[in-house]
C-alpha positions, 0 to 999 in steps of 0.5 A: 865802446868803453867812453867816459869822463874821469876828473880826479879832484885836487887834495891830500888825505893822511889816513890811519890811526893817530894822524890826529897828530900830524895837524900842525904839519899838515897846517904846515905844509899848506903854509896856515898859520891862523887857524880857526878850528870849527866844531858842534858843542857836543864835539867842543873836547875834539876841538881842543885836543885839535887846537893843542895839537896846533898850538900857536896856529890856533887862534881859536874855537867856533864850537856852533856848528849846526845841521844844514848849516844855518845861514845865521850860523854861517854869518856868526862864524864868519864874523869869528874868522874875520875878527880873529883874522883866520888865514884858514879853518879846521873842521873837526867832527861830522858833515855839520862842521865841514859844511859850516867850513864849505860855507865859510870857504865859499865866502871868503876863498879860505882853506880848509882842513877836516878832520872827520869823526863819522862817516858822511863823507862830505870832506871828500866833495865840494858840494856845499849847502845853505839853509836861508828861510827854510829852504837849503841851497846846494852847489858845486864849488872847487873852493870849498873842497878841503885842501887836506883830510886826516882821517883817524879812526881813533876820533870815532870812538866815542860816536854812539852806534846811534849816530854810527848807523845812520852816518854809514847808511848816508855814505852808503847812500852815495855810492848807491846813486853814484851806480847809476849817476849820469855821468858815472864812469869805471873809476866811480863805480869800482870806488862805490861797490868797494865803499858799499862792500866796506860799509856793510860788512863792517858796520855791524861789527863795529855796532857789536863791539864799539871796541873794534878799531879795524870795524871803525877803520874799515868804515871810515875807508868805506865813507872816504870812498863814498865822498869820493864817489859824491864829489865825482858824479851827480846824484839824483832822486834819493839827494834831492828828497833828502836836500828836500826834506831836511832843509825844508822840514828840519828832518836830521840828515844822515836819519832821513838818507838811512830812511830814504835809501831803500825806498829810492833804490826800489824806485830805480831798481828796473831802470838801472839794472846794471847798478843793482848787480853791482850792489848785489855783489857788494851785499852778496845777495841777488839783484832783487834782493838789493832794496829789501837788503838795505833796510834790513840793514837799517833794522839790525843795526837800529837806525830809523827806519820810517819817516814817521819815527823822524818827526814827519807828519803825514800831511807834510807827505804831499807837499814834500813830493811838490818840492821834490818834483818841481824842478826837473833833474836827472834820475833813471827812473822818471820822476813824477808827482805820484811816483814820488808821493808813493815812494814818501808814503813807504818811507813814512810807514817804514814797511820792507820795500 
């Protein structure tokens, strides 16, 4: 008998080419008049574009957002927030920028508007992360959830394929784990299947033709669905491993997700048959072919396919396995140090699962 709990997250979404021009109106609707625009150094031009749209409502730009939200970066941004007496933030960019806005919200309670330019999906979640002394801590708090999200596919035109592919695979990882999450429900599963389909179908087209705005739109749509899934249900082994490898070993966030995805899927495949059937339908393959197909997608799109290529040392594998199994957490398959070490060894070598 069907029985589940689903709690929709608050927030407003504006989706469509050119919707960045509505940024000032969104800020006004939220009653925000002194906004700090946040970005990474490379995304400064986009932040300047956002500030121009905001006009007098923009009180400055903080362009030092960094991967995994180092505590020192969050402290520096908080200093600017207080100095400028900001009443909110606009985060334009990918997961690093949006993560920094969440850290600010966690500390101050200030609302944010997210303008994603990658396929990370973190803008749709109440999940925050902060890295201090080489350890990444994560948590859930509705206070960090952006109050509004503007999805403008035109802003991703300058996103190179080397970033677009891992970013999309990162989003797919949210969908995959959402399908076997302990608290999954029919709504999140529908979103996960549709998100997987949109990303897997349109990512190759986007990479073949960077000017294909429809492919960019569909990938951004898939990323939004993936973010909703990630924000609505708990995650498992895949995300635990990626947080460990990123926070403790400094590996790039999206690329790690893309590498780990097929191996974590294979690890759990026999323990999550319904999820494999759903993924098979989204990918148009058989259930047994799902892990290998995810690996093939990474190969075909030029994304990294091994931990070795990301800079992890072989001597780090045992330490990573120990960290990832130190505290118990839900996963459909049993989480053992030996099993996780074998998974990491496969991911290090990059062979097709």
